[in-house]
PQR file with spaces between the fields and no chain letter, atoms N, CA, C, O and H, PARSE charges and radii, in Angstrom:
ATOM       1  N    UNK     1      17.012  -65.640   60.179 -0.4000 1.5000
ATOM       2  CA   UNK     1      15.542  -65.284   61.175 -0.0000 2.0000
ATOM       3  C    UNK     1      14.945  -64.705   60.201  0.5500 1.7000
ATOM       4  O    UNK     1      15.269  -63.859   59.368 -0.5500 1.4000
ATOM       5  N    UNK     2      13.417  -65.679   60.592 -0.4000 1.5000
ATOM       6  CA   UNK     2      12.445  -64.876   59.583 -0.0000 2.0000
ATOM       7  C    UNK     2      11.595  -64.409   60.414  0.5500 1.7000
ATOM       8  O    UNK     2      11.215  -64.856   61.496 -0.5500 1.4000
ATOM       9  H    UNK     2      13.154  -66.366   61.269  0.4000 1.0000
ATOM      10  N    UNK     3      11.262  -63.308   59.742 -0.4000 1.5000
ATOM      11  CA   UNK     3       9.814  -62.767   60.240 -0.0000 2.0000
ATOM      12  C    UNK     3       8.844  -62.277   59.253  0.5500 1.7000
ATOM      13  O    UNK     3       9.163  -61.886   58.130 -0.5500 1.4000
ATOM      14  H    UNK     3      11.571  -62.945   58.863  0.4000 1.0000
ATOM      15  N    UNK     4       7.302  -62.323   59.846 -0.4000 1.5000
ATOM      16  CA   UNK     4       6.411  -61.610   58.769 -0.0000 2.0000
ATOM      17  C    UNK     4       5.601  -60.778   59.515  0.5500 1.7000
ATOM      18  O    UNK     4       4.979  -61.027   60.547 -0.5500 1.4000
ATOM      19  H    UNK     4       7.042  -62.641   60.758  0.4000 1.0000
ATOM      20  N    UNK     5       5.693  -59.617   58.781 -0.4000 1.5000
ATOM      21  CA   UNK     5       4.875  -58.056   59.324 -0.0000 2.0000
ATOM      22  C    UNK     5       3.720  -58.111   58.365  0.5500 1.7000
ATOM      23  O    UNK     5       3.834  -58.365   57.166 -0.5500 1.4000
ATOM      24  H    UNK     5       6.199  -59.415   57.943  0.4000 1.0000
ATOM      25  N    UNK     6       2.308  -57.785   59.160 -0.4000 1.5000
ATOM      26  CA   UNK     6       1.025  -58.596   59.125 -0.0000 2.0000
ATOM      27  C    UNK     6       0.808  -56.649   59.110  0.5500 1.7000
ATOM      28  O    UNK     6       1.453  -55.704   59.563 -0.5500 1.4000
ATOM      29  H    UNK     6       2.216  -57.579   60.134  0.4000 1.0000
ATOM      30  N    UNK     7      -0.604  -56.832   58.231 -0.4000 1.5000
ATOM      31  CA   UNK     7      -1.149  -55.414   57.970 -0.0000 2.0000
ATOM      32  C    UNK     7      -2.698  -55.432   58.931  0.5500 1.7000
ATOM      33  O    UNK     7      -3.030  -56.559   59.299 -0.5500 1.4000
ATOM      34  H    UNK     7      -1.129  -57.600   57.863  0.4000 1.0000
ATOM      35  N    UNK     8      -3.482  -54.458   59.274 -0.4000 1.5000
ATOM      36  CA   UNK     8      -4.672  -54.815   60.124 -0.0000 2.0000
ATOM      37  C    UNK     8      -5.546  -55.650   59.625  0.5500 1.7000
ATOM      38  O    UNK     8      -6.341  -56.147   60.423 -0.5500 1.4000
ATOM      39  H    UNK     8      -3.212  -53.543   58.975  0.4000 1.0000
ATOM      40  N    UNK     9      -5.621  -55.966   58.419 -0.4000 1.5000
ATOM      41  CA   UNK     9      -6.499  -57.584   57.955 -0.0000 2.0000
ATOM      42  C    UNK     9      -5.685  -58.719   58.416  0.5500 1.7000
ATOM      43  O    UNK     9      -6.173  -59.831   58.216 -0.5500 1.4000
ATOM      44  H    UNK     9      -4.976  -55.563   57.771  0.4000 1.0000
ATOM      45  N    UNK    10      -4.810  -58.670   58.856 -0.4000 1.5000
ATOM      46  CA   UNK    10      -3.979  -60.026   59.147 -0.0000 2.0000
ATOM      47  C    UNK    10      -3.503  -60.441   58.115  0.5500 1.7000
ATOM      48  O    UNK    10      -2.789  -61.442   58.188 -0.5500 1.4000
ATOM      49  H    UNK    10      -4.413  -57.767   59.019  0.4000 1.0000
ATOM      50  N    UNK    11      -3.713  -59.884   56.968 -0.4000 1.5000
ATOM      51  CA   UNK    11      -2.600  -60.374   56.115 -0.0000 2.0000
ATOM      52  C    UNK    11      -1.276  -60.141   55.740  0.5500 1.7000
ATOM      53  O    UNK    11      -1.003  -58.945   55.641 -0.5500 1.4000
ATOM      54  H    UNK    11      -4.293  -59.071   56.909  0.4000 1.0000
ATOM      55  N    UNK    12      -0.253  -61.028   55.472 -0.4000 1.5000
ATOM      56  CA   UNK    12       1.163  -60.652   55.328 -0.0000 2.0000
ATOM      57  C    UNK    12       1.306  -59.354   54.271  0.5500 1.7000
ATOM      58  O    UNK    12       0.871  -59.107   53.146 -0.5500 1.4000
ATOM      59  H    UNK    12      -0.474  -61.999   55.552  0.4000 1.0000
ATOM      60  N    UNK    13       2.046  -58.751   55.122 -0.4000 1.5000
ATOM      61  CA   UNK    13       2.421  -57.172   54.289 -0.0000 2.0000
ATOM      62  C    UNK    13       3.664  -57.209   53.685  0.5500 1.7000
ATOM      63  O    UNK    13       3.884  -56.542   52.674 -0.5500 1.4000
ATOM      64  H    UNK    13       2.399  -58.951   56.035  0.4000 1.0000
ATOM      65  N    UNK    14       4.771  -58.147   54.359 -0.4000 1.5000
ATOM      66  CA   UNK    14       6.076  -58.087   53.869 -0.0000 2.0000
ATOM      67  C    UNK    14       6.737  -59.127   54.854  0.5500 1.7000
ATOM      68  O    UNK    14       6.364  -59.287   56.016 -0.5500 1.4000
ATOM      69  H    UNK    14       4.593  -58.690   55.179  0.4000 1.0000
ATOM      70  N    UNK    15       7.695  -59.767   54.286 -0.4000 1.5000
ATOM      71  CA   UNK    15       8.816  -60.323   54.870 -0.0000 2.0000
ATOM      72  C    UNK    15      10.017  -60.065   55.219  0.5500 1.7000
ATOM      73  O    UNK    15      10.682  -59.724   54.241 -0.5500 1.4000
ATOM      74  H    UNK    15       7.999  -59.638   53.342  0.4000 1.0000
ATOM      75  N    UNK    16      10.684  -60.075   56.329 -0.4000 1.5000
ATOM      76  CA   UNK    16      11.729  -59.739   56.613 -0.0000 2.0000
ATOM      77  C    UNK    16      12.761  -61.273   56.926  0.5500 1.7000
ATOM      78  O    UNK    16      12.555  -62.421   57.320 -0.5500 1.4000
ATOM      79  H    UNK    16      10.143  -60.352   57.123  0.4000 1.0000
ATOM      80  N    UNK    17      13.604  -60.678   56.601 -0.4000 1.5000
ATOM      81  CA   UNK    17      14.894  -61.819   56.973 -0.0000 2.0000
ATOM      82  C    UNK    17      15.803  -61.087   57.446  0.5500 1.7000
ATOM      83  O    UNK    17      15.846  -59.920   57.056 -0.5500 1.4000
ATOM      84  H    UNK    17      13.771  -59.746   56.281  0.4000 1.0000
ATOM      85  N    UNK    18      16.860  -61.603   58.491 -0.4000 1.5000
ATOM      86  CA   UNK    18      17.812  -61.356   59.317 -0.0000 2.0000
ATOM      87  C    UNK    18      19.096  -62.639   59.004  0.5500 1.7000
ATOM      88  O    UNK    18      18.867  -63.848   58.988 -0.5500 1.4000
ATOM      89  H    UNK    18      16.825  -62.551   58.808  0.4000 1.0000
ATOM      90  N    UNK    19      20.496  -61.961   58.768 -0.4000 1.5000
ATOM      91  CA   UNK    19      21.307  -62.951   58.940 -0.0000 2.0000
ATOM      92  C    UNK    19      22.267  -63.009   60.213  0.5500 1.7000
ATOM      93  O    UNK    19      23.347  -62.418   60.195 -0.5500 1.4000
ATOM      94  H    UNK    19      20.682  -60.979   58.781  0.4000 1.0000
ATOM      95  N    UNK    20      21.859  -63.705   61.263 -0.4000 1.5000
ATOM      96  CA   UNK    20      22.737  -63.559   62.280 -0.0000 2.0000
ATOM      97  C    UNK    20      23.787  -64.911   62.443  0.5500 1.7000
ATOM      98  O    UNK    20      23.358  -66.064   62.405 -0.5500 1.4000
ATOM      99  H    UNK    20      20.982  -64.186   61.278  0.4000 1.0000
ATOM     100  N    UNK    21      25.435  -64.522   62.657 -0.4000 1.5000
ATOM     101  CA   UNK    21      26.176  -65.663   62.937 -0.0000 2.0000
ATOM     102  C    UNK    21      27.131  -65.312   64.214  0.5500 1.7000
ATOM     103  O    UNK    21      27.991  -64.484   64.513 -0.5500 1.4000
ATOM     104  H    UNK    21      25.784  -63.586   62.689  0.4000 1.0000
ATOM     105  N    UNK    22      26.373  -66.592   64.868 -0.4000 1.5000
ATOM     106  CA   UNK    22      26.617  -66.590   66.465 -0.0000 2.0000
ATOM     107  C    UNK    22      26.983  -65.324   67.139  0.5500 1.7000
ATOM     108  O    UNK    22      28.098  -65.155   67.633 -0.5500 1.4000
ATOM     109  H    UNK    22      25.674  -67.265   64.625  0.4000 1.0000
ATOM     110  N    UNK    23      26.094  -64.483   67.157 -0.4000 1.5000
ATOM     111  CA   UNK    23      26.806  -63.509   67.775 -0.0000 2.0000
ATOM     112  C    UNK    23      26.629  -63.379   69.357  0.5500 1.7000
ATOM     113  O    UNK    23      27.189  -62.600   70.128 -0.5500 1.4000
ATOM     114  H    UNK    23      25.188  -64.621   66.756  0.4000 1.0000
ATOM     115  N    UNK    24      25.679  -64.378   69.614 -0.4000 1.5000
ATOM     116  CA   UNK    24      25.537  -64.534   70.770 -0.0000 2.0000
ATOM     117  C    UNK    24      26.647  -65.293   72.146  0.5500 1.7000
ATOM     118  O    UNK    24      26.585  -65.543   73.350 -0.5500 1.4000
ATOM     119  H    UNK    24      25.224  -65.011   68.988  0.4000 1.0000
ATOM     120  N    UNK    25      27.899  -65.453   70.643 -0.4000 1.5000
ATOM     121  CA   UNK    25      29.174  -66.120   71.582 -0.0000 2.0000
ATOM     122  C    UNK    25      30.063  -64.799   71.927  0.5500 1.7000
ATOM     123  O    UNK    25      31.170  -64.952   72.442 -0.5500 1.4000
ATOM     124  H    UNK    25      27.949  -65.250   69.665  0.4000 1.0000
ATOM     125  N    UNK    26      29.617  -63.647   71.670 -0.4000 1.5000
ATOM     126  CA   UNK    26      30.394  -62.854   72.154 -0.0000 2.0000
ATOM     127  C    UNK    26      30.456  -62.445   73.466  0.5500 1.7000
ATOM     128  O    UNK    26      29.397  -62.367   74.089 -0.5500 1.4000
ATOM     129  H    UNK    26      28.717  -63.523   71.252  0.4000 1.0000
ATOM     130  N    UNK    27      32.062  -62.018   74.295 -0.4000 1.5000
ATOM     131  CA   UNK    27      31.584  -61.324   75.790 -0.0000 2.0000
ATOM     132  C    UNK    27      32.533  -60.147   75.539  0.5500 1.7000
ATOM     133  O    UNK    27      33.559  -60.018   74.872 -0.5500 1.4000
ATOM     134  H    UNK    27      32.922  -62.081   73.789  0.4000 1.0000
ATOM     135  N    UNK    28      31.497  -58.987   76.658 -0.4000 1.5000
ATOM     136  CA   UNK    28      31.987  -57.791   76.411 -0.0000 2.0000
ATOM     137  C    UNK    28      33.262  -57.780   77.202  0.5500 1.7000
ATOM     138  O    UNK    28      33.590  -58.527   78.124 -0.5500 1.4000
ATOM     139  H    UNK    28      30.663  -59.092   77.200  0.4000 1.0000
ATOM     140  N    UNK    29      33.659  -57.173   76.871 -0.4000 1.5000
ATOM     141  CA   UNK    29      35.623  -56.031   77.129 -0.0000 2.0000
ATOM     142  C    UNK    29      36.290  -57.662   76.885  0.5500 1.7000
ATOM     143  O    UNK    29      37.285  -57.612   77.607 -0.5500 1.4000
ATOM     144  H    UNK    29      33.392  -56.566   76.122  0.4000 1.0000
ATOM     145  N    UNK    30      36.277  -58.570   76.478 -0.4000 1.5000
ATOM     146  CA   UNK    30      36.915  -59.763   75.602 -0.0000 2.0000
ATOM     147  C    UNK    30      36.823  -59.490   74.311  0.5500 1.7000
ATOM     148  O    UNK    30      37.693  -58.785   73.800 -0.5500 1.4000
ATOM     149  H    UNK    30      35.469  -58.611   75.892  0.4000 1.0000
ATOM     150  N    UNK    31      35.583  -60.073   73.419 -0.4000 1.5000
ATOM     151  CA   UNK    31      35.721  -59.970   72.068 -0.0000 2.0000
ATOM     152  C    UNK    31      35.379  -58.511   71.239  0.5500 1.7000
ATOM     153  O    UNK    31      35.671  -58.185   70.089 -0.5500 1.4000
ATOM     154  H    UNK    31      34.876  -60.645   73.835  0.4000 1.0000
ATOM     155  N    UNK    32      34.503  -57.635   72.501 -0.4000 1.5000
ATOM     156  CA   UNK    32      34.508  -56.346   72.090 -0.0000 2.0000
ATOM     157  C    UNK    32      34.547  -55.156   73.022  0.5500 1.7000
ATOM     158  O    UNK    32      34.400  -55.554   74.178 -0.5500 1.4000
ATOM     159  H    UNK    32      34.266  -57.900   73.436  0.4000 1.0000
ATOM     160  N    UNK    33      34.676  -53.965   72.958 -0.4000 1.5000
ATOM     161  CA   UNK    33      34.840  -53.117   73.603 -0.0000 2.0000
ATOM     162  C    UNK    33      34.165  -51.854   74.022  0.5500 1.7000
ATOM     163  O    UNK    33      33.758  -51.616   75.159 -0.5500 1.4000
ATOM     164  H    UNK    33      34.795  -53.642   72.019  0.4000 1.0000
ATOM     165  N    UNK    34      34.087  -51.046   72.951 -0.4000 1.5000
ATOM     166  CA   UNK    34      32.931  -50.033   72.675 -0.0000 2.0000
ATOM     167  C    UNK    34      32.121  -50.459   71.600  0.5500 1.7000
ATOM     168  O    UNK    34      32.405  -51.420   70.886 -0.5500 1.4000
ATOM     169  H    UNK    34      34.418  -51.239   72.028  0.4000 1.0000
ATOM     170  N    UNK    35      30.737  -49.490   71.431 -0.4000 1.5000
ATOM     171  CA   UNK    35      29.901  -49.475   70.235 -0.0000 2.0000
ATOM     172  C    UNK    35      29.936  -48.371   69.309  0.5500 1.7000
ATOM     173  O    UNK    35      30.456  -47.282   69.550 -0.5500 1.4000
ATOM     174  H    UNK    35      30.506  -48.709   72.011  0.4000 1.0000
ATOM     175  N    UNK    36      29.448  -48.651   68.402 -0.4000 1.5000
ATOM     176  CA   UNK    36      29.515  -47.381   67.799 -0.0000 2.0000
ATOM     177  C    UNK    36      28.481  -47.328   66.591  0.5500 1.7000
ATOM     178  O    UNK    36      28.278  -48.349   65.935 -0.5500 1.4000
ATOM     179  H    UNK    36      29.026  -49.536   68.207  0.4000 1.0000
ATOM     180  N    UNK    37      27.745  -45.983   66.261 -0.4000 1.5000
ATOM     181  CA   UNK    37      26.691  -46.172   65.573 -0.0000 2.0000
ATOM     182  C    UNK    37      26.799  -44.573   64.622  0.5500 1.7000
ATOM     183  O    UNK    37      26.608  -43.452   65.093 -0.5500 1.4000
ATOM     184  H    UNK    37      27.910  -45.153   66.793  0.4000 1.0000
ATOM     185  N    UNK    38      27.092  -44.854   63.451 -0.4000 1.5000
ATOM     186  CA   UNK    38      27.428  -43.813   62.551 -0.0000 2.0000
ATOM     187  C    UNK    38      25.879  -42.766   62.582  0.5500 1.7000
ATOM     188  O    UNK    38      24.790  -43.327   62.452 -0.5500 1.4000
ATOM     189  H    UNK    38      27.247  -45.765   63.069  0.4000 1.0000
ATOM     190  N    UNK    39      25.956  -41.440   62.741 -0.4000 1.5000
ATOM     191  CA   UNK    39      24.670  -41.307   62.421 -0.0000 2.0000
ATOM     192  C    UNK    39      25.136  -39.710   61.381  0.5500 1.7000
ATOM     193  O    UNK    39      26.138  -39.003   61.486 -0.5500 1.4000
ATOM     194  H    UNK    39      26.840  -40.985   62.847  0.4000 1.0000
ATOM     195  N    UNK    40      24.070  -39.599   60.531 -0.4000 1.5000
ATOM     196  CA   UNK    40      24.282  -38.229   59.489 -0.0000 2.0000
ATOM     197  C    UNK    40      23.917  -36.971   60.288  0.5500 1.7000
ATOM     198  O    UNK    40      23.000  -37.153   61.088 -0.5500 1.4000
ATOM     199  H    UNK    40      23.256  -40.174   60.446  0.4000 1.0000
ATOM     200  N    UNK    41      24.291  -36.076   60.259 -0.4000 1.5000
ATOM     201  CA   UNK    41      24.310  -34.725   61.080 -0.0000 2.0000
ATOM     202  C    UNK    41      22.896  -34.324   59.989  0.5500 1.7000
ATOM     203  O    UNK    41      22.915  -34.488   58.769 -0.5500 1.4000
ATOM     204  H    UNK    41      25.036  -35.928   59.609  0.4000 1.0000
ATOM     205  N    UNK    42      21.905  -33.856   60.665 -0.4000 1.5000
ATOM     206  CA   UNK    42      20.852  -33.094   60.387 -0.0000 2.0000
ATOM     207  C    UNK    42      21.173  -32.057   58.836  0.5500 1.7000
ATOM     208  O    UNK    42      20.794  -32.164   57.670 -0.5500 1.4000
ATOM     209  H    UNK    42      21.890  -33.722   61.656  0.4000 1.0000
ATOM     210  N    UNK    43      21.977  -31.154   59.506 -0.4000 1.5000
ATOM     211  CA   UNK    43      22.375  -30.077   58.320 -0.0000 2.0000
ATOM     212  C    UNK    43      23.000  -31.113   56.873  0.5500 1.7000
ATOM     213  O    UNK    43      22.623  -30.916   55.718 -0.5500 1.4000
ATOM     214  H    UNK    43      22.285  -31.066   60.454  0.4000 1.0000
ATOM     215  N    UNK    44      23.671  -31.841   57.145 -0.4000 1.5000
ATOM     216  CA   UNK    44      24.003  -32.506   55.770 -0.0000 2.0000
ATOM     217  C    UNK    44      23.035  -33.356   55.340  0.5500 1.7000
ATOM     218  O    UNK    44      23.162  -33.381   54.115 -0.5500 1.4000
ATOM     219  H    UNK    44      23.977  -32.001   58.084  0.4000 1.0000
ATOM     220  N    UNK    45      22.118  -34.083   55.667 -0.4000 1.5000
ATOM     221  CA   UNK    45      20.680  -34.456   55.197 -0.0000 2.0000
ATOM     222  C    UNK    45      19.808  -33.482   54.338  0.5500 1.7000
ATOM     223  O    UNK    45      19.303  -33.814   53.265 -0.5500 1.4000
ATOM     224  H    UNK    45      22.015  -34.063   56.661  0.4000 1.0000
ATOM     225  N    UNK    46      19.705  -32.480   54.803 -0.4000 1.5000
ATOM     226  CA   UNK    46      18.905  -31.177   54.323 -0.0000 2.0000
ATOM     227  C    UNK    46      19.551  -31.015   52.931  0.5500 1.7000
ATOM     228  O    UNK    46      18.920  -31.016   51.874 -0.5500 1.4000
ATOM     229  H    UNK    46      20.115  -32.210   55.674  0.4000 1.0000
ATOM     230  N    UNK    47      21.209  -30.840   53.090 -0.4000 1.5000
ATOM     231  CA   UNK    47      21.897  -30.400   51.914 -0.0000 2.0000
ATOM     232  C    UNK    47      21.406  -31.456   50.677  0.5500 1.7000
ATOM     233  O    UNK    47      21.281  -31.201   49.479 -0.5500 1.4000
ATOM     234  H    UNK    47      21.721  -30.839   53.948  0.4000 1.0000
ATOM     235  N    UNK    48      21.244  -32.351   51.180 -0.4000 1.5000
ATOM     236  CA   UNK    48      20.858  -33.642   50.285 -0.0000 2.0000
ATOM     237  C    UNK    48      19.731  -33.910   49.411  0.5500 1.7000
ATOM     238  O    UNK    48      19.509  -34.325   48.274 -0.5500 1.4000
ATOM     239  H    UNK    48      21.346  -32.559   52.152  0.4000 1.0000
ATOM     240  N    UNK    49      18.870  -33.322   50.856 -0.4000 1.5000
ATOM     241  CA   UNK    49      17.192  -33.033   50.165 -0.0000 2.0000
ATOM     242  C    UNK    49      17.495  -31.918   49.202  0.5500 1.7000
ATOM     243  O    UNK    49      17.121  -31.933   48.029 -0.5500 1.4000
ATOM     244  H    UNK    49      19.051  -32.985   51.780  0.4000 1.0000
ATOM     245  N    UNK    50      18.215  -30.919   49.775 -0.4000 1.5000
ATOM     246  CA   UNK    50      17.980  -29.730   48.755 -0.0000 2.0000
ATOM     247  C    UNK    50      18.230  -29.976   47.161  0.5500 1.7000
ATOM     248  O    UNK    50      17.485  -29.929   46.182 -0.5500 1.4000
ATOM     249  H    UNK    50      18.519  -30.907   50.727  0.4000 1.0000
ATOM     250  N    UNK    51      19.537  -30.242   47.334 -0.4000 1.5000
ATOM     251  CA   UNK    51      20.195  -30.832   45.891 -0.0000 2.0000
ATOM     252  C    UNK    51      19.119  -31.895   45.237  0.5500 1.7000
ATOM     253  O    UNK    51      18.629  -31.815   44.111 -0.5500 1.4000
ATOM     254  H    UNK    51      20.142  -30.280   48.129  0.4000 1.0000
ATOM     255  N    UNK    52      19.003  -32.382   45.712 -0.4000 1.5000
ATOM     256  CA   UNK    52      17.812  -33.641   44.624 -0.0000 2.0000
ATOM     257  C    UNK    52      16.647  -33.083   44.712  0.5500 1.7000
ATOM     258  O    UNK    52      15.780  -33.787   44.193 -0.5500 1.4000
ATOM     259  H    UNK    52      19.401  -32.448   46.627  0.4000 1.0000
ATOM     260  N    UNK    53      16.105  -31.713   45.333 -0.4000 1.5000
ATOM     261  CA   UNK    53      15.321  -30.957   44.474 -0.0000 2.0000
ATOM     262  C    UNK    53      15.457  -30.080   43.916  0.5500 1.7000
ATOM     263  O    UNK    53      14.469  -29.398   43.641 -0.5500 1.4000
ATOM     264  H    UNK    53      16.809  -31.141   45.754  0.4000 1.0000
ATOM     265  N    UNK    54      16.637  -29.729   43.530 -0.4000 1.5000
ATOM     266  CA   UNK    54      16.902  -28.765   42.245 -0.0000 2.0000
ATOM     267  C    UNK    54      17.277  -29.306   41.250  0.5500 1.7000
ATOM     268  O    UNK    54      17.067  -28.851   40.125 -0.5500 1.4000
ATOM     269  H    UNK    54      17.440  -30.283   43.753  0.4000 1.0000
ATOM     270  N    UNK    55      17.994  -30.534   41.526 -0.4000 1.5000
ATOM     271  CA   UNK    55      18.135  -31.091   39.970 -0.0000 2.0000
ATOM     272  C    UNK    55      16.847  -32.497   39.781  0.5500 1.7000
ATOM     273  O    UNK    55      16.953  -33.397   38.947 -0.5500 1.4000
ATOM     274  H    UNK    55      18.164  -30.903   42.440  0.4000 1.0000
ATOM     275  N    UNK    56      15.844  -32.371   40.655 -0.4000 1.5000
ATOM     276  CA   UNK    56      14.577  -33.041   40.204 -0.0000 2.0000
ATOM     277  C    UNK    56      14.989  -34.438   40.120  0.5500 1.7000
ATOM     278  O    UNK    56      14.774  -35.065   39.083 -0.5500 1.4000
ATOM     279  H    UNK    56      15.759  -31.640   41.333  0.4000 1.0000
ATOM     280  N    UNK    57      15.668  -35.082   41.308 -0.4000 1.5000
ATOM     281  CA   UNK    57      16.305  -36.143   41.482 -0.0000 2.0000
ATOM     282  C    UNK    57      14.847  -37.164   42.095  0.5500 1.7000
ATOM     283  O    UNK    57      13.684  -36.761   42.133 -0.5500 1.4000
ATOM     284  H    UNK    57      15.843  -34.573   42.151  0.4000 1.0000
ATOM     285  N    UNK    58      15.257  -38.305   42.451 -0.4000 1.5000
ATOM     286  CA   UNK    58      14.044  -39.268   42.908 -0.0000 2.0000
ATOM     287  C    UNK    58      14.992  -39.420   44.302  0.5500 1.7000
ATOM     288  O    UNK    58      16.178  -39.105   44.200 -0.5500 1.4000
ATOM     289  H    UNK    58      16.201  -38.633   42.420  0.4000 1.0000
ATOM     290  N    UNK    59      14.535  -39.846   45.455 -0.4000 1.5000
ATOM     291  CA   UNK    59      15.080  -39.738   46.788 -0.0000 2.0000
ATOM     292  C    UNK    59      14.302  -41.168   47.219  0.5500 1.7000
ATOM     293  O    UNK    59      13.071  -41.186   47.224 -0.5500 1.4000
ATOM     294  H    UNK    59      13.572  -40.101   45.537  0.4000 1.0000
ATOM     295  N    UNK    60      15.123  -42.438   47.603 -0.4000 1.5000
ATOM     296  CA   UNK    60      14.830  -43.683   47.814 -0.0000 2.0000
ATOM     297  C    UNK    60      15.750  -43.776   49.054  0.5500 1.7000
ATOM     298  O    UNK    60      16.949  -43.580   49.250 -0.5500 1.4000
ATOM     299  H    UNK    60      16.123  -42.424   47.600  0.4000 1.0000
ATOM     300  N    UNK    61      14.632  -44.178   49.855 -0.4000 1.5000
ATOM     301  CA   UNK    61      15.526  -44.747   51.744 -0.0000 2.0000
ATOM     302  C    UNK    61      15.553  -46.070   51.913  0.5500 1.7000
ATOM     303  O    UNK    61      14.879  -46.974   51.419 -0.5500 1.4000
ATOM     304  H    UNK    61      13.657  -44.337   49.696  0.4000 1.0000
ATOM     305  N    UNK    62      16.687  -46.049   52.905 -0.4000 1.5000
ATOM     306  CA   UNK    62      16.657  -47.675   52.557 -0.0000 2.0000
ATOM     307  C    UNK    62      17.463  -47.871   54.017  0.5500 1.7000
ATOM     308  O    UNK    62      18.322  -47.074   54.393 -0.5500 1.4000
ATOM     309  H    UNK    62      17.235  -45.315   53.306  0.4000 1.0000
ATOM     310  N    UNK    63      17.082  -48.970   54.727 -0.4000 1.5000
ATOM     311  CA   UNK    63      17.997  -49.341   55.965 -0.0000 2.0000
ATOM     312  C    UNK    63      18.394  -50.616   56.246  0.5500 1.7000
ATOM     313  O    UNK    63      17.592  -51.542   56.134 -0.5500 1.4000
ATOM     314  H    UNK    63      16.384  -49.617   54.422  0.4000 1.0000
ATOM     315  N    UNK    64      19.701  -50.821   56.652 -0.4000 1.5000
ATOM     316  CA   UNK    64      20.569  -51.618   56.493 -0.0000 2.0000
ATOM     317  C    UNK    64      20.760  -51.652   57.899  0.5500 1.7000
ATOM     318  O    UNK    64      21.164  -50.688   58.549 -0.5500 1.4000
ATOM     319  H    UNK    64      20.353  -50.068   56.743  0.4000 1.0000
ATOM     320  N    UNK    65      20.354  -53.207   58.554 -0.4000 1.5000
ATOM     321  CA   UNK    65      20.572  -53.707   59.915 -0.0000 2.0000
ATOM     322  C    UNK    65      21.842  -53.956   59.954  0.5500 1.7000
ATOM     323  O    UNK    65      22.257  -54.501   58.932 -0.5500 1.4000
ATOM     324  H    UNK    65      20.026  -53.990   58.026  0.4000 1.0000
ATOM     325  N    UNK    66      22.681  -53.737   60.835 -0.4000 1.5000
ATOM     326  CA   UNK    66      24.485  -53.785   60.870 -0.0000 2.0000
ATOM     327  C    UNK    66      24.694  -55.037   62.209  0.5500 1.7000
ATOM     328  O    UNK    66      25.795  -55.419   62.603 -0.5500 1.4000
ATOM     329  H    UNK    66      22.343  -53.294   61.666  0.4000 1.0000
ATOM     330  N    UNK    67      23.527  -55.459   62.678 -0.4000 1.5000
ATOM     331  CA   UNK    67      23.827  -56.279   63.786 -0.0000 2.0000
ATOM     332  C    UNK    67      25.171  -57.361   63.328  0.5500 1.7000
ATOM     333  O    UNK    67      25.341  -57.902   62.235 -0.5500 1.4000
ATOM     334  H    UNK    67      22.632  -55.149   62.358  0.4000 1.0000
ATOM     335  N    UNK    68      26.126  -57.464   64.711 -0.4000 1.5000
ATOM     336  CA   UNK    68      27.086  -58.510   64.395 -0.0000 2.0000
ATOM     337  C    UNK    68      28.048  -58.103   62.928  0.5500 1.7000
ATOM     338  O    UNK    68      28.903  -58.956   62.692 -0.5500 1.4000
ATOM     339  H    UNK    68      25.988  -57.025   65.599  0.4000 1.0000
ATOM     340  N    UNK    69      28.006  -56.796   61.830 -0.4000 1.5000
ATOM     341  CA   UNK    69      28.296  -56.988   60.791 -0.0000 2.0000
ATOM     342  C    UNK    69      30.254  -56.815   60.662  0.5500 1.7000
ATOM     343  O    UNK    69      31.165  -57.256   59.963 -0.5500 1.4000
ATOM     344  H    UNK    69      27.311  -56.103   62.022  0.4000 1.0000
ATOM     345  N    UNK    70      30.079  -55.969   61.727 -0.4000 1.5000
ATOM     346  CA   UNK    70      32.003  -55.785   61.703 -0.0000 2.0000
ATOM     347  C    UNK    70      32.780  -56.992   62.715  0.5500 1.7000
ATOM     348  O    UNK    70      34.001  -57.017   62.874 -0.5500 1.4000
ATOM     349  H    UNK    70      29.339  -55.610   62.295  0.4000 1.0000
ATOM     350  N    UNK    71      32.076  -57.715   63.186 -0.4000 1.5000
ATOM     351  CA   UNK    71      33.119  -58.694   63.720 -0.0000 2.0000
ATOM     352  C    UNK    71      34.012  -59.281   63.191  0.5500 1.7000
ATOM     353  O    UNK    71      34.127  -59.033   61.991 -0.5500 1.4000
ATOM     354  H    UNK    71      31.084  -57.695   63.056  0.4000 1.0000
ATOM     355  N    UNK    72      34.865  -60.131   63.703 -0.4000 1.5000
ATOM     356  CA   UNK    72      36.129  -60.604   62.805 -0.0000 2.0000
ATOM     357  C    UNK    72      35.865  -62.244   63.114  0.5500 1.7000
ATOM     358  O    UNK    72      35.489  -62.626   64.222 -0.5500 1.4000
ATOM     359  H    UNK    72      34.772  -60.332   64.678  0.4000 1.0000
ATOM     360  N    UNK    73      36.091  -63.077   62.087 -0.4000 1.5000
ATOM     361  CA   UNK    73      35.587  -64.159   62.059 -0.0000 2.0000
ATOM     362  C    UNK    73      36.897  -65.094   62.251  0.5500 1.7000
ATOM     363  O    UNK    73      37.978  -64.762   61.765 -0.5500 1.4000
ATOM     364  H    UNK    73      36.396  -62.767   61.187  0.4000 1.0000
ATOM     365  N    UNK    74      36.784  -65.868   62.733 -0.4000 1.5000
ATOM     366  CA   UNK    74      38.143  -67.106   63.017 -0.0000 2.0000
ATOM     367  C    UNK    74      38.097  -67.606   61.600  0.5500 1.7000
ATOM     368  O    UNK    74      38.860  -68.501   61.237 -0.5500 1.4000
ATOM     369  H    UNK    74      35.906  -66.138   63.128  0.4000 1.0000
């Protein structure tokens, strides 16, 4: 699945891509039972930012979309 993100001047700002493998065929209570979203506590994030600041490290942020990532394939 491909998508373009535009800036206010209507020129292309960046391209987005997502790989989806037949996630539409799953049925609730048959193929999956629960959903789970791992989230860090804010105190853990603050400790990491403080350590990076003390050691003068550069922090990078990344977002990984995990739709249909943990399913079992036949």
